[in-house]
C-alpha atoms as an extended CHARMM CRD file, in Angstrom:
* protein
*
       240  EXT
         1         1  MET       CA             29.6880000000      -11.3730000000       11.4020000000  PROA      1               0.0000000000
         2         2  LYS       CA             31.1340000000      -14.4890000000       12.8920000000  PROA      2               0.0000000000
         3         3  LEU       CA             30.7010000000      -17.8470000000       11.2530000000  PROA      3               0.0000000000
         4         4  GLU       CA             28.4160000000      -19.2170000000       14.0250000000  PROA      4               0.0000000000
         5         5  GLU       CA             25.9460000000      -16.3620000000       13.6870000000  PROA      5               0.0000000000
         6         6  PHE       CA             26.1280000000      -16.5640000000        9.8950000000  PROA      6               0.0000000000
         7         7  SER       CA             25.5080000000      -20.3210000000       10.0190000000  PROA      7               0.0000000000
         8         8  ASN       CA             22.4050000000      -19.9080000000       12.2400000000  PROA      8               0.0000000000
         9         9  LEU       CA             20.9170000000      -17.2670000000        9.9200000000  PROA      9               0.0000000000
        10        10  ILE       CA             21.4720000000      -19.0650000000        6.6200000000  PROA      10              0.0000000000
        11        11  LEU       CA             20.1740000000      -22.3410000000        8.1100000000  PROA      11              0.0000000000
        12        12  ASP       CA             17.0690000000      -20.5740000000        9.3410000000  PROA      12              0.0000000000
        13        13  TYR       CA             16.3450000000      -18.9310000000        5.9850000000  PROA      13              0.0000000000
        14        14  GLY       CA             17.0890000000      -22.1950000000        4.1780000000  PROA      14              0.0000000000
        15        15  GLN       CA             14.5360000000      -23.9750000000        6.3000000000  PROA      15              0.0000000000
        16        16  LYS       CA             11.9470000000      -21.4570000000        5.1860000000  PROA      16              0.0000000000
        17        17  ILE       CA             12.5260000000      -22.3160000000        1.4860000000  PROA      17              0.0000000000
        18        18  LYS       CA             13.0110000000      -26.0210000000        2.1970000000  PROA      18              0.0000000000
        19        19  ILE       CA             16.7210000000      -26.0900000000        1.3520000000  PROA      19              0.0000000000
        20        20  GLU       CA             19.3760000000      -27.5980000000        3.6330000000  PROA      20              0.0000000000
        21        21  PHE       CA             23.0020000000      -26.6680000000        3.7630000000  PROA      21              0.0000000000
        22        22  ASN       CA             25.9140000000      -28.8370000000        4.8400000000  PROA      22              0.0000000000
        23        23  ASP       CA             28.9680000000      -27.4960000000        6.6780000000  PROA      23              0.0000000000
        24        24  LYS       CA             31.0340000000      -27.1300000000        3.5090000000  PROA      24              0.0000000000
        25        25  GLN       CA             28.3540000000      -25.0930000000        1.7810000000  PROA      25              0.0000000000
        26        26  ILE       CA             27.9360000000      -22.8040000000        4.8300000000  PROA      26              0.0000000000
        27        27  LYS       CA             31.6620000000      -22.1450000000        4.8410000000  PROA      27              0.0000000000
        28        28  GLN       CA             31.6460000000      -21.4700000000        1.1400000000  PROA      28              0.0000000000
        29        29  PHE       CA             28.8140000000      -18.9390000000        1.4700000000  PROA      29              0.0000000000
        30        30  TYR       CA             30.5860000000      -17.3550000000        4.4050000000  PROA      30              0.0000000000
        31        31  THR       CA             33.8420000000      -16.9830000000        2.4870000000  PROA      31              0.0000000000
        32        32  TYR       CA             31.9060000000      -15.6540000000       -0.5470000000  PROA      32              0.0000000000
        33        33  MET       CA             30.2810000000      -12.9590000000        1.6010000000  PROA      33              0.0000000000
        34        34  ASN       CA             33.5650000000      -11.8320000000        3.0680000000  PROA      34              0.0000000000
        35        35  ILE       CA             35.2510000000      -11.6940000000       -0.3870000000  PROA      35              0.0000000000
        36        36  LEU       CA             32.2870000000       -9.7210000000       -1.6500000000  PROA      36              0.0000000000
        37        37  LEU       CA             32.5090000000       -7.2020000000        1.1530000000  PROA      37              0.0000000000
        38        38  GLU       CA             36.2430000000       -6.8310000000        0.7110000000  PROA      38              0.0000000000
        39        39  TRP       CA             36.1340000000       -6.3110000000       -3.0250000000  PROA      39              0.0000000000
        40        40  ASN       CA             33.1600000000       -3.9800000000       -2.6950000000  PROA      40              0.0000000000
        41        41  LYS       CA             35.4250000000       -1.4190000000       -1.0330000000  PROA      41              0.0000000000
        42        42  LYS       CA             37.3640000000       -1.2040000000       -4.3010000000  PROA      42              0.0000000000
        43        43  ILE       CA             34.7360000000       -1.7980000000       -7.0030000000  PROA      43              0.0000000000
        44        44  ASN       CA             30.9550000000       -1.3250000000       -7.0000000000  PROA      44              0.0000000000
        45        45  LEU       CA             29.5600000000       -4.8490000000       -6.7400000000  PROA      45              0.0000000000
        46        46  THR       CA             26.5420000000       -4.4330000000       -4.5060000000  PROA      46              0.0000000000
        47        47  ALA       CA             24.6420000000       -1.7510000000       -2.5640000000  PROA      47              0.0000000000
        48        48  ILE       CA             23.6490000000       -4.4970000000       -0.0610000000  PROA      48              0.0000000000
        49        49  ILE       CA             26.3920000000       -4.6000000000        2.6070000000  PROA      49              0.0000000000
        50        50  GLU       CA             24.7020000000       -5.8230000000        5.7710000000  PROA      50              0.0000000000
        51        51  PRO       CA             25.4920000000       -9.4940000000        6.2880000000  PROA      51              0.0000000000
        52        52  LYS       CA             21.8940000000      -10.4240000000        7.1040000000  PROA      52              0.0000000000
        53        53  ASP       CA             20.6880000000       -8.7040000000        3.9250000000  PROA      53              0.0000000000
        54        54  ILE       CA             23.4130000000      -10.4050000000        1.8160000000  PROA      54              0.0000000000
        55        55  ILE       CA             22.2340000000      -13.7870000000        3.0770000000  PROA      55              0.0000000000
        56        56  LEU       CA             18.5620000000      -13.1090000000        2.3320000000  PROA      56              0.0000000000
        57        57  LYS       CA             18.5930000000      -10.8150000000       -0.7040000000  PROA      57              0.0000000000
        58        58  HSD       CA             21.5280000000      -12.3640000000       -2.5310000000  PROA      58              0.0000000000
        59        59  PHE       CA             22.1740000000      -15.9360000000       -1.3790000000  PROA      59              0.0000000000
        60        60  ILE       CA             18.6440000000      -17.1620000000       -0.5070000000  PROA      60              0.0000000000
        61        61  ASP       CA             17.0600000000      -15.1930000000       -3.3540000000  PROA      61              0.0000000000
        62        62  SER       CA             19.5240000000      -16.8210000000       -5.8500000000  PROA      62              0.0000000000
        63        63  ILE       CA             18.8190000000      -20.3570000000       -4.8300000000  PROA      63              0.0000000000
        64        64  THR       CA             15.0530000000      -20.0610000000       -4.9530000000  PROA      64              0.0000000000
        65        65  ILE       CA             15.2710000000      -21.1020000000       -8.5900000000  PROA      65              0.0000000000
        66        66  SER       CA             17.0410000000      -24.4080000000       -7.8770000000  PROA      66              0.0000000000
        67        67  LYS       CA             13.7370000000      -26.2950000000       -7.8760000000  PROA      67              0.0000000000
        68        68  TYR       CA             13.1460000000      -25.4230000000      -11.5490000000  PROA      68              0.0000000000
        69        69  ILE       CA             16.4440000000      -26.9420000000      -12.7090000000  PROA      69              0.0000000000
        70        70  LYS       CA             16.9100000000      -30.6370000000      -13.4950000000  PROA      70              0.0000000000
        71        71  GLU       CA             19.9850000000      -32.4700000000      -12.5040000000  PROA      71              0.0000000000
        72        72  ASN       CA             23.2760000000      -32.4900000000      -14.4940000000  PROA      72              0.0000000000
        73        73  CYS       CA             22.3110000000      -29.6640000000      -16.8200000000  PROA      73              0.0000000000
        74        74  ASN       CA             24.1640000000      -26.6710000000      -18.1450000000  PROA      74              0.0000000000
        75        75  LEU       CA             23.0550000000      -23.1290000000      -17.2510000000  PROA      75              0.0000000000
        76        76  ALA       CA             24.1570000000      -19.5880000000      -18.2560000000  PROA      76              0.0000000000
        77        77  ASP       CA             23.7430000000      -16.7190000000      -15.8560000000  PROA      77              0.0000000000
        78        78  ILE       CA             23.4450000000      -13.5440000000      -17.8760000000  PROA      78              0.0000000000
        79        79  GLY       CA             24.5260000000      -10.2180000000      -16.4730000000  PROA      79              0.0000000000
        80        80  THR       CA             25.6600000000      -12.0580000000      -13.3730000000  PROA      80              0.0000000000
        81        81  GLY       CA             27.3040000000       -9.0270000000      -11.7690000000  PROA      81              0.0000000000
        82        82  ALA       CA             28.6780000000      -10.2140000000       -8.4030000000  PROA      82              0.0000000000
        83        83  GLY       CA             27.7320000000      -13.7740000000       -9.2320000000  PROA      83              0.0000000000
        84        84  PHE       CA             23.9730000000      -13.8880000000       -8.6100000000  PROA      84              0.0000000000
        85        85  PRO       CA             22.3160000000      -16.3230000000       -8.9770000000  PROA      85              0.0000000000
        86        86  GLY       CA             25.0360000000      -18.4380000000      -10.5550000000  PROA      86              0.0000000000
        87        87  ILE       CA             27.5610000000      -18.8940000000       -7.7590000000  PROA      87              0.0000000000
        88        88  PRO       CA             24.9560000000      -19.5610000000       -4.9640000000  PROA      88              0.0000000000
        89        89  LEU       CA             23.3750000000      -22.1270000000       -7.3180000000  PROA      89              0.0000000000
        90        90  LYS       CA             26.7050000000      -23.7750000000       -7.9390000000  PROA      90              0.0000000000
        91        91  ILE       CA             27.3760000000      -24.0130000000       -4.1570000000  PROA      91              0.0000000000
        92        92  ILE       CA             24.1380000000      -25.9150000000       -3.4770000000  PROA      92              0.0000000000
        93        93  ARG       CA             24.0850000000      -27.6730000000       -6.9030000000  PROA      93              0.0000000000
        94        94  PRO       CA             27.5140000000      -29.1180000000       -7.6760000000  PROA      94              0.0000000000
        95        95  ASP       CA             25.8830000000      -31.2050000000      -10.4490000000  PROA      95              0.0000000000
        96        96  LEU       CA             25.3110000000      -28.0500000000      -12.6200000000  PROA      96              0.0000000000
        97        97  ASN       CA             27.6950000000      -26.8290000000      -15.2590000000  PROA      97              0.0000000000
        98        98  ILE       CA             27.4810000000      -23.0680000000      -15.0200000000  PROA      98              0.0000000000
        99        99  THR       CA             28.6530000000      -20.2100000000      -17.2490000000  PROA      99              0.0000000000
       100       100  LEU       CA             28.7400000000      -16.7110000000      -15.7700000000  PROA      100             0.0000000000
       101       101  VAL       CA             28.4750000000      -13.8580000000      -18.2850000000  PROA      101             0.0000000000
       102       102  ASP       CA             29.1890000000      -10.1860000000      -17.5660000000  PROA      102             0.0000000000
       103       103  SER       CA             30.2290000000       -7.1690000000      -19.6520000000  PROA      103             0.0000000000
       104       104  LEU       CA             32.5890000000       -5.6670000000      -17.0890000000  PROA      104             0.0000000000
       105       105  ASN       CA             36.1010000000       -7.2310000000      -16.8230000000  PROA      105             0.0000000000
       106       106  LYS       CA             36.6210000000       -6.1090000000      -13.2290000000  PROA      106             0.0000000000
       107       107  ARG       CA             33.5610000000       -8.1290000000      -12.1950000000  PROA      107             0.0000000000
       108       108  ILE       CA             34.8970000000      -11.1020000000      -14.0480000000  PROA      108             0.0000000000
       109       109  LYS       CA             38.1600000000      -10.8220000000      -12.0400000000  PROA      109             0.0000000000
       110       110  PHE       CA             36.1450000000      -10.7940000000       -8.8600000000  PROA      110             0.0000000000
       111       111  LEU       CA             34.1430000000      -13.8670000000       -9.9380000000  PROA      111             0.0000000000
       112       112  ASP       CA             37.3460000000      -15.7420000000      -10.8420000000  PROA      112             0.0000000000
       113       113  GLU       CA             38.6940000000      -14.9830000000       -7.3440000000  PROA      113             0.0000000000
       114       114  VAL       CA             35.5100000000      -16.3220000000       -5.7210000000  PROA      114             0.0000000000
       115       115  ILE       CA             35.5450000000      -19.4900000000       -7.8930000000  PROA      115             0.0000000000
       116       116  SER       CA             39.1940000000      -20.0320000000       -6.9780000000  PROA      116             0.0000000000
       117       117  GLN       CA             38.8610000000      -19.5400000000       -3.2230000000  PROA      117             0.0000000000
       118       118  LEU       CA             35.6890000000      -21.5970000000       -3.0250000000  PROA      118             0.0000000000
       119       119  GLU       CA             37.3330000000      -24.3460000000       -5.0860000000  PROA      119             0.0000000000
       120       120  LEU       CA             34.2910000000      -24.6040000000       -7.3950000000  PROA      120             0.0000000000
       121       121  LYS       CA             34.4700000000      -26.8980000000      -10.4200000000  PROA      121             0.0000000000
       122       122  GLU       CA             32.6130000000      -26.7940000000      -13.7240000000  PROA      122             0.0000000000
       123       123  ILE       CA             31.8310000000      -23.0850000000      -13.4810000000  PROA      123             0.0000000000
       124       124  HSD       CA             33.2710000000      -20.6480000000      -16.0020000000  PROA      124             0.0000000000
       125       125  THR       CA             33.3020000000      -16.9360000000      -16.5720000000  PROA      125             0.0000000000
       126       126  VAL       CA             32.9540000000      -15.1630000000      -19.9120000000  PROA      126             0.0000000000
       127       127  HSD       CA             33.6640000000      -11.4480000000      -20.4310000000  PROA      127             0.0000000000
       128       128  SER       CA             31.1290000000      -10.3980000000      -23.1140000000  PROA      128             0.0000000000
       129       129  ARG       CA             28.1490000000       -8.2060000000      -23.9550000000  PROA      129             0.0000000000
       130       130  VAL       CA             25.1730000000      -10.5420000000      -23.9340000000  PROA      130             0.0000000000
       131       131  GLU       CA             24.2170000000       -9.6090000000      -27.5120000000  PROA      131             0.0000000000
       132       132  ASP       CA             27.6970000000      -10.7370000000      -28.6980000000  PROA      132             0.0000000000
       133       133  PHE       CA             27.5110000000      -13.8270000000      -26.4860000000  PROA      133             0.0000000000
       134       134  GLY       CA             24.1790000000      -14.7500000000      -28.1240000000  PROA      134             0.0000000000
       135       135  LYS       CA             25.6810000000      -14.4420000000      -31.6150000000  PROA      135             0.0000000000
       136       136  ASN       CA             28.6470000000      -16.6790000000      -30.7710000000  PROA      136             0.0000000000
       137       137  LYS       CA             28.1470000000      -20.1380000000      -32.3140000000  PROA      137             0.0000000000
       138       138  LYS       CA             29.8620000000      -21.6900000000      -29.3210000000  PROA      138             0.0000000000
       139       139  TYR       CA             27.0740000000      -20.5680000000      -26.9750000000  PROA      139             0.0000000000
       140       140  ARG       CA             24.0140000000      -19.8710000000      -29.1130000000  PROA      140             0.0000000000
       141       141  GLU       CA             21.2120000000      -22.3720000000      -28.5110000000  PROA      141             0.0000000000
       142       142  ASN       CA             23.6390000000      -24.3230000000      -26.3700000000  PROA      142             0.0000000000
       143       143  PHE       CA             22.1910000000      -24.2000000000      -22.8440000000  PROA      143             0.0000000000
       144       144  ASP       CA             19.4740000000      -26.2360000000      -21.1040000000  PROA      144             0.0000000000
       145       145  TYR       CA             18.7140000000      -23.2520000000      -18.8960000000  PROA      145             0.0000000000
       146       146  VAL       CA             19.4610000000      -19.5290000000      -18.9760000000  PROA      146             0.0000000000
       147       147  THR       CA             18.7020000000      -17.1880000000      -16.1460000000  PROA      147             0.0000000000
       148       148  ALA       CA             19.0310000000      -13.5180000000      -15.1600000000  PROA      148             0.0000000000
       149       149  ARG       CA             18.2420000000      -11.5140000000      -12.0940000000  PROA      149             0.0000000000
       150       150  ALA       CA             17.1670000000       -7.8690000000      -12.1850000000  PROA      150             0.0000000000
       151       151  VAL       CA             18.8170000000       -7.2820000000      -15.6420000000  PROA      151             0.0000000000
       152       152  ALA       CA             16.1500000000       -5.7080000000      -17.8810000000  PROA      152             0.0000000000
       153       153  ASN       CA             12.4270000000       -5.5330000000      -18.5930000000  PROA      153             0.0000000000
       154       154  LEU       CA             10.9490000000       -8.7650000000      -19.9940000000  PROA      154             0.0000000000
       155       155  SER       CA             10.8760000000       -7.7020000000      -23.6700000000  PROA      155             0.0000000000
       156       156  VAL       CA             14.5650000000       -6.8780000000      -23.6250000000  PROA      156             0.0000000000
       157       157  LEU       CA             15.4850000000       -9.7890000000      -21.3260000000  PROA      157             0.0000000000
       158       158  SER       CA             13.7370000000      -12.1900000000      -23.7200000000  PROA      158             0.0000000000
       159       159  GLU       CA             15.9970000000      -11.1150000000      -26.5860000000  PROA      159             0.0000000000
       160       160  TYR       CA             19.0250000000      -11.6640000000      -24.3840000000  PROA      160             0.0000000000
       161       161  LEU       CA             18.0410000000      -15.0470000000      -23.0880000000  PROA      161             0.0000000000
       162       162  ILE       CA             15.9180000000      -17.0040000000      -25.5740000000  PROA      162             0.0000000000
       163       163  PRO       CA             18.6100000000      -17.1680000000      -28.3250000000  PROA      163             0.0000000000
       164       164  LEU       CA             20.9040000000      -18.9520000000      -25.8220000000  PROA      164             0.0000000000
       165       165  VAL       CA             18.7020000000      -21.8850000000      -24.7860000000  PROA      165             0.0000000000
       166       166  LYS       CA             18.3800000000      -25.1080000000      -26.8000000000  PROA      166             0.0000000000
       167       167  LEU       CA             15.1280000000      -26.1300000000      -28.3970000000  PROA      167             0.0000000000
       168       168  ASN       CA             12.8320000000      -27.1480000000      -25.5150000000  PROA      168             0.0000000000
       169       169  GLY       CA             15.1990000000      -25.3510000000      -23.1290000000  PROA      169             0.0000000000
       170       170  THR       CA             14.0390000000      -22.9920000000      -20.3630000000  PROA      170             0.0000000000
       171       171  CYS       CA             14.5810000000      -19.3320000000      -19.4850000000  PROA      171             0.0000000000
       172       172  ILE       CA             14.2470000000      -18.5290000000      -15.8150000000  PROA      172             0.0000000000
       173       173  CYS       CA             13.5480000000      -14.7820000000      -15.3290000000  PROA      173             0.0000000000
       174       174  MET       CA             13.9300000000      -13.5470000000      -11.7810000000  PROA      174             0.0000000000
       175       175  LYS       CA             11.8690000000      -10.4610000000      -11.0140000000  PROA      175             0.0000000000
       176       176  GLY       CA             10.5730000000       -8.3870000000       -8.1820000000  PROA      176             0.0000000000
       177       177  ASN       CA              6.8850000000       -7.4470000000       -7.9430000000  PROA      177             0.0000000000
       178       178  GLU       CA              4.5440000000       -5.7750000000      -10.4310000000  PROA      178             0.0000000000
       179       179  VAL       CA              5.2740000000       -7.9840000000      -13.4680000000  PROA      179             0.0000000000
       180       180  ASN       CA              1.8340000000       -8.0640000000      -15.0880000000  PROA      180             0.0000000000
       181       181  GLU       CA              2.4110000000       -5.1470000000      -17.4140000000  PROA      181             0.0000000000
       182       182  GLU       CA              5.8340000000       -6.5110000000      -18.4680000000  PROA      182             0.0000000000
       183       183  ILE       CA              4.2440000000       -9.8390000000      -19.2750000000  PROA      183             0.0000000000
       184       184  ILE       CA              1.5070000000       -8.2990000000      -21.3680000000  PROA      184             0.0000000000
       185       185  ASN       CA              3.9900000000       -6.0620000000      -23.2770000000  PROA      185             0.0000000000
       186       186  SER       CA              6.4340000000       -8.8510000000      -23.9070000000  PROA      186             0.0000000000
       187       187  LYS       CA              4.1950000000      -11.6140000000      -25.2410000000  PROA      187             0.0000000000
       188       188  ASN       CA              4.6780000000      -10.8720000000      -28.9290000000  PROA      188             0.0000000000
       189       189  ALA       CA              8.4350000000      -10.4260000000      -28.5710000000  PROA      189             0.0000000000
       190       190  ILE       CA              8.7110000000      -13.7620000000      -26.6870000000  PROA      190             0.0000000000
       191       191  ASN       CA              6.7530000000      -15.4860000000      -29.4740000000  PROA      191             0.0000000000
       192       192  VAL       CA              8.8810000000      -13.9600000000      -32.2310000000  PROA      192             0.0000000000
       193       193  LEU       CA             12.0280000000      -15.2170000000      -30.4720000000  PROA      193             0.0000000000
       194       194  GLY       CA             10.6300000000      -18.7330000000      -30.2610000000  PROA      194             0.0000000000
       195       195  GLY       CA              9.4560000000      -18.7870000000      -26.6570000000  PROA      195             0.0000000000
       196       196  LYS       CA              6.3140000000      -19.0880000000      -24.6170000000  PROA      196             0.0000000000
       197       197  ILE       CA              5.5590000000      -18.1610000000      -20.9840000000  PROA      197             0.0000000000
       198       198  VAL       CA              4.5050000000      -21.3790000000      -19.2040000000  PROA      198             0.0000000000
       199       199  SER       CA              4.3340000000      -20.1620000000      -15.5920000000  PROA      199             0.0000000000
       200       200  VAL       CA              4.6350000000      -17.2150000000      -13.3210000000  PROA      200             0.0000000000
       201       201  ASP       CA              5.3430000000      -17.9670000000       -9.6590000000  PROA      201             0.0000000000
       202       202  GLU       CA              4.8370000000      -15.1840000000       -7.1550000000  PROA      202             0.0000000000
       203       203  PHE       CA              5.9950000000      -15.5510000000       -3.5480000000  PROA      203             0.0000000000
       204       204  LYS       CA              7.4310000000      -13.7270000000       -0.6030000000  PROA      204             0.0000000000
       205       205  LEU       CA             11.1600000000      -14.3460000000       -0.1640000000  PROA      205             0.0000000000
       206       206  ALA       CA             11.6770000000      -16.6920000000        2.7930000000  PROA      206             0.0000000000
       207       207  ASN       CA              8.5630000000      -15.3730000000        4.5290000000  PROA      207             0.0000000000
       208       208  SER       CA              9.9130000000      -11.7970000000        4.4630000000  PROA      208             0.0000000000
       209       209  GLU       CA              8.1570000000       -8.7450000000        3.1110000000  PROA      209             0.0000000000
       210       210  PHE       CA              9.9970000000       -8.9210000000       -0.1970000000  PROA      210             0.0000000000
       211       211  ASN       CA              7.9030000000       -9.9490000000       -3.1880000000  PROA      211             0.0000000000
       212       212  ARG       CA              9.4520000000      -12.1120000000       -5.9050000000  PROA      212             0.0000000000
       213       213  ASN       CA              8.2330000000      -13.4200000000       -9.2960000000  PROA      213             0.0000000000
       214       214  ILE       CA              9.8020000000      -16.1880000000      -11.3240000000  PROA      214             0.0000000000
       215       215  ILE       CA              8.7750000000      -16.1740000000      -14.9600000000  PROA      215             0.0000000000
       216       216  ILE       CA              9.3960000000      -19.4040000000      -16.8180000000  PROA      216             0.0000000000
       217       217  ILE       CA              9.7350000000      -19.3290000000      -20.5830000000  PROA      217             0.0000000000
       218       218  ASN       CA             10.0570000000      -22.4880000000      -22.6140000000  PROA      218             0.0000000000
       219       219  LYS       CA             11.5750000000      -22.4500000000      -26.1080000000  PROA      219             0.0000000000
       220       220  TYR       CA              9.3960000000      -24.2440000000      -28.7240000000  PROA      220             0.0000000000
       221       221  LYS       CA             11.0960000000      -23.1500000000      -31.9290000000  PROA      221             0.0000000000
       222       222  ASN       CA             14.5560000000      -21.9400000000      -33.0570000000  PROA      222             0.0000000000
       223       223  THR       CA             15.2560000000      -18.2450000000      -32.6830000000  PROA      223             0.0000000000
       224       224  PRO       CA             15.6250000000      -16.3610000000      -36.0150000000  PROA      224             0.0000000000
       225       225  ASN       CA             19.2580000000      -15.6250000000      -36.7740000000  PROA      225             0.0000000000
       226       226  VAL       CA             18.6950000000      -11.8630000000      -36.6530000000  PROA      226             0.0000000000
       227       227  TYR       CA             18.3160000000      -11.9980000000      -32.8820000000  PROA      227             0.0000000000
       228       228  PRO       CA             19.8480000000      -10.8420000000      -30.6400000000  PROA      228             0.0000000000
       229       229  ARG       CA             20.4240000000       -7.5770000000      -32.5120000000  PROA      229             0.0000000000
       230       230  LYS       CA             23.6200000000       -5.5930000000      -32.1760000000  PROA      230             0.0000000000
       231       231  ALA       CA             24.8580000000       -4.5490000000      -28.7740000000  PROA      231             0.0000000000
       232       232  GLY       CA             22.6990000000       -1.7550000000      -27.2820000000  PROA      232             0.0000000000
       233       233  ILE       CA             19.7860000000       -1.9610000000      -29.7330000000  PROA      233             0.0000000000
       234       234  PRO       CA             17.5770000000       -4.3560000000      -27.6670000000  PROA      234             0.0000000000
       235       235  SER       CA             17.5620000000       -1.9940000000      -24.7390000000  PROA      235             0.0000000000
       236       236  LYS       CA             17.0200000000        1.1100000000      -26.8990000000  PROA      236             0.0000000000
       237       237  GLU       CA             14.4230000000       -0.4040000000      -29.1990000000  PROA      237             0.0000000000
       238       238  PRO       CA             12.7090000000       -3.2800000000      -27.3910000000  PROA      238             0.0000000000
       239       239  LEU       CA             10.7670000000       -5.7690000000      -29.5150000000  PROA      239             0.0000000000
       240       240  LYS       CA              7.0900000000       -5.1420000000      -29.4100000000  PROA      240             0.0000000000
């Protein structure tokens, strides 16, 4: 896809979610897409390879959470994979200090390449299992916001995210449709970890047929030191 066609598409989608892009941001997204497609030939980064789908399902989807995030805050993107939502957020929100966390080193190398080529500042990568990251005193209860997209069910995800946010910080959980059962089954776990669901926003992504839910969890008390449990346990034995 040529830059002009790409520009027209992303501007059109951006208008639908009330976000504007400048020329520099459009070129950054375009470069990002091309690096993603090139690296995806070597390592499995995404099953979405059509440019139009990358724009909508990766870039636009990622930046829908921008409105929940105050200015000049720090944010951790857990299980970021190919950099979603963290890198698109950084492109449109240069004010944010972002930490991208992933357990696979080859994905970290890809992310470092994107950050370098896009000349992004105040965005860092960490190669770590999220459970180990949450136990690290450098990061634990250190972030204003923590987010994750399509990483785990809400009970497991809460154990990954809540230990990382400061008191009164916010977890932004990005989900597809059908979240009611997850919410019901995770309420006790969220409470044990020190959090509380304060809103669930359901919408169609940029007027498409794709349903999205954003679950916002605020942290009202410190997380007990036992959480997160050792790597692998949260997913095998979710808190109830």
